[in-house]
RODO-2510 file (C-alpha; in nm, 4 decimals, decimal comma):
residues 174
     n   res          X          Y          Z
     1     m    -0,5002     4,3511     0,3451
     2     n    -0,1290     4,3190     0,4193
     3     k     0,0631     4,5584     0,6395
     4     k     0,4393     4,5823     0,6477
     5     f     0,6313     4,6404     0,9703
     6     v     0,9898     4,6998     1,0713
     7     l     1,0732     4,5205     1,3950
     8     g     1,3462     4,6376     1,6278
     9     i     1,4515     4,3612     1,8647
    10     y     1,6071     4,4542     2,1988
    11     d     1,7774     4,2568     2,4766
    12     d     1,7255     4,4983     2,7655
    13     e     1,4150     4,6814     2,8851
    14     d     1,6055     4,9970     2,9853
    15     v     1,7587     5,0239     2,6387
    16     l     1,4093     4,9721     2,4950
    17     l     1,2580     5,2491     2,7086
    18     h     1,5292     5,4969     2,6034
    19     a     1,4885     5,3877     2,2411
    20     i     1,1135     5,4508     2,2555
    21     e     1,1735     5,8037     2,3886
    22     n     1,4348     5,8776     2,1200
    23     i     1,2328     5,7311     1,8336
    24     r     0,9133     5,9128     1,9353
    25     a     1,1179     6,2349     1,9612
    26     t     1,2069     6,2021     1,5909
    27     g     0,8360     6,1907     1,5040
    28     t     0,8267     5,8224     1,4144
    29     k     0,5009     5,6557     1,5183
    30     i     0,5483     5,3277     1,7038
    31     y     0,2760     5,0742     1,6241
    32     d     0,3261     4,8607     1,9364
    33     v     0,5848     4,7131     2,1707
    34     f     0,5850     4,3473     2,2754
    35     s     0,7647     4,2139     2,5812
    36     p     0,7797     3,8857     2,7717
    37     y     0,6609     4,0586     3,0909
    38     p     0,5017     4,3916     3,1894
    39     i     0,7419     4,6868     3,1912
    40     h     0,6808     4,9567     3,4523
    41     g     0,6363     5,2986     3,2926
    42     i     0,6101     5,1874     2,9311
    43     d     0,2573     5,3298     2,8972
    44     d     0,3822     5,6784     2,9784
    45     v     0,6804     5,6486     2,7436
    46     l     0,4593     5,5256     2,4582
    47     g     0,2107     5,8078     2,5225
    48     i    -0,0803     5,5764     2,5996
    49     k    -0,3593     5,7607     2,7770
    50     r    -0,5095     5,6413     3,1045
    51     s    -0,7894     5,3893     3,0572
    52     r    -1,1500     5,4960     3,0997
    53     l    -1,2494     5,1434     3,1996
    54     p    -1,3098     5,2455     3,5658
    55     i    -1,5848     5,4804     3,4457
    56     v    -1,7496     5,1887     3,2658
    57     a    -1,7124     4,9780     3,5805
    58     f    -1,8796     5,2483     3,7906
    59     f    -2,1799     5,2794     3,5597
    60     g    -2,2034     4,9010     3,5212
    61     g    -2,2022     4,8641     3,9001
    62     l    -2,4588     5,1422     3,9347
    63     t    -2,6803     4,9629     3,6832
    64     g    -2,6386     4,6334     3,8724
    65     m    -2,7218     4,7963     4,2032
    66     s    -3,0294     4,9675     4,0586
    67     f    -3,1466     4,6468     3,8936
    68     a    -3,0981     4,4436     4,2134
    69     l    -3,2882     4,6894     4,4292
    70     w    -3,5672     4,7299     4,1737
    71     m    -3,5970     4,3525     4,1312
    72     q    -3,6151     4,2778     4,5040
    73     i    -3,8479     4,5657     4,5859
    74     w    -4,0804     4,4653     4,3023
    75     m    -4,0778     4,0932     4,3777
    76     l    -4,1010     4,1099     4,7559
    77     g    -4,2989     4,4306     4,7934
    78     f    -4,5525     4,4350     4,5095
    79     d    -4,5586     4,1227     4,2943
    80     w    -4,5684     3,8560     4,5681
    81     p    -4,5628     4,0208     4,9095
    82     m    -4,5061     3,7848     5,2013
    83     i    -4,4733     3,8591     5,5681
    84     i    -4,1650     3,6702     5,6834
    85     g    -4,0902     3,6841     6,0541
    86     g    -4,2854     4,0047     6,0988
    87     k    -4,0464     4,2025     5,8751
    88     p    -4,1770     4,4694     5,6385
    89     h    -4,2221     4,3859     5,2705
    90     i    -3,9430     4,6195     5,1651
    91     a    -3,6584     4,5447     5,4083
    92     l    -3,3477     4,7118     5,2670
    93     p    -3,0967     4,5503     5,5076
    94     a    -3,2052     4,2077     5,3816
    95     f    -3,1407     4,3220     5,0227
    96     i    -2,7720     4,4075     5,0797
    97     p    -2,6142     4,0683     4,9860
    98     v    -2,8037     4,0323     4,6566
    99     t    -2,7481     4,3999     4,5744
   100     f    -2,3740     4,3672     4,6350
   101     e    -2,3457     4,0529     4,4220
   102     l    -2,5338     4,2018     4,1270
   103     t    -2,3324     4,5235     4,1524
   104     v    -2,0081     4,3269     4,1229
   105     l    -2,1474     4,1035     3,8472
   106     f    -2,2680     4,3919     3,6301
   107     a    -1,9455     4,5883     3,6848
   108     a    -1,7316     4,2897     3,5864
   109     f    -1,9353     4,1999     3,2788
   110     s    -1,9500     4,5593     3,1603
   111     m    -1,5697     4,5918     3,1913
   112     v    -1,5008     4,2665     3,0072
   113     i    -1,7440     4,3419     2,7244
   114     t    -1,6147     4,6989     2,6895
   115     f    -1,2541     4,5767     2,6883
   116     f    -1,3234     4,3296     2,4076
   117     i    -1,5089     4,5897     2,2012
   118     v    -1,2491     4,8650     2,2441
   119     s    -0,9566     4,6282     2,1837
   120     r    -1,1310     4,4776     1,8799
   121     l    -1,0665     4,1304     2,0178
   122     k    -1,2727     3,8566     1,8636
   123     p    -1,2362     3,4834     1,8154
   124     s    -0,9862     3,4116     1,5411
   125     l    -0,8014     3,1152     1,4032
   126     r    -0,4989     3,3261     1,3086
   127     v    -0,2902     3,5060     1,5669
   128     n    -0,0351     3,7567     1,4433
   129     v     0,2867     3,7094     1,6369
   130     f     0,5508     3,9551     1,5241
   131     d     0,8441     3,7639     1,6728
   132     k     0,8175     3,4454     1,8786
   133     r     1,1094     3,5509     2,0970
   134     s     0,8952     3,8296     2,2445
   135     t     0,7230     3,5623     2,4532
   136     d     1,0541     3,4383     2,5923
   137     d     1,3434     3,6809     2,6343
   138     k     1,3377     3,9618     2,3738
   139     f     1,1592     4,2953     2,3475
   140     v     1,0113     4,3831     2,0078
   141     m     0,9215     4,7297     1,8831
   142     a     0,6985     4,7319     1,5736
   143     i     0,6857     5,0329     1,3433
   144     e     0,4382     5,0321     1,0544
   145     v     0,5862     5,0984     0,7114
   146     k     0,3798     5,3150     0,4781
   147     d     0,4595     5,2676     0,1099
   148     g     0,6232     5,5712    -0,0422
   149     v     0,6400     5,7528     0,2920
   150     t     0,8759     5,5505     0,5126
   151     d     1,2496     5,5415     0,4364
   152     l     1,3500     5,1866     0,5312
   153     s     1,7252     5,2472     0,5427
   154     a     1,6827     5,5515     0,7696
   155     l     1,4447     5,3571     0,9918
   156     n     1,6864     5,0630     1,0167
   157     k     1,9691     5,3010     1,1050
   158     l     1,7499     5,4774     1,3643
   159     l     1,6651     5,1468     1,5331
   160     h     2,0290     5,0281     1,5322
   161     t     2,1578     5,3570     1,6750
   162     n     1,9013     5,3296     1,9550
   163     g     2,0236     4,9899     2,0704
   164     a     1,8370     4,7349     1,8600
   165     v     2,0382     4,4144     1,8378
   166     e     1,8430     4,3060     1,5323
   167     v     1,6131     4,4745     1,2792
   168     n     1,3705     4,2699     1,0688
   169     e     1,0885     4,3358     0,8274
   170     k     0,7605     4,1488     0,8536
   171     e     0,4443     4,1500     0,6487
   172     v     0,1263     4,0760     0,8427
   173     v    -0,2204     3,9952     0,7117
   174     k    -0,4702     4,2190     0,8942
***
């Protein structure tokens, strides 16, 4: 399935941020913005909501902590109890290092797996790059074109009036 995009190419990040505000104010939906480096405040301007990944990290860490404690209590207290140095079978202070490590491990894995699922990232041989200059020195704003709905000439004019130095059309295989 092919999708068609109009790309507005900008030289300056401040011009881009003002352009995003103006274009969103007209009701035009911006597909994505690509830049050679992170731009402070662009998430707010694009209307991207705060990530819920910390919630996933908390529950992943809670799962790791529970698993670590259960595993150690079961192994050292019930399955194969050994008296080591006169300590009790279930010695919680001795369980802290393993519990901490499994908490961090489960939290990290749960965040990475959730990120890949939510972002729909998967191994692929084809990478869609809208404009190669976005990895070097240009900022690219991509707006999806819907057949019969989007007026290309009005969109080109809107991008140019908001500071785009160049406007291109690109068809991408999705």
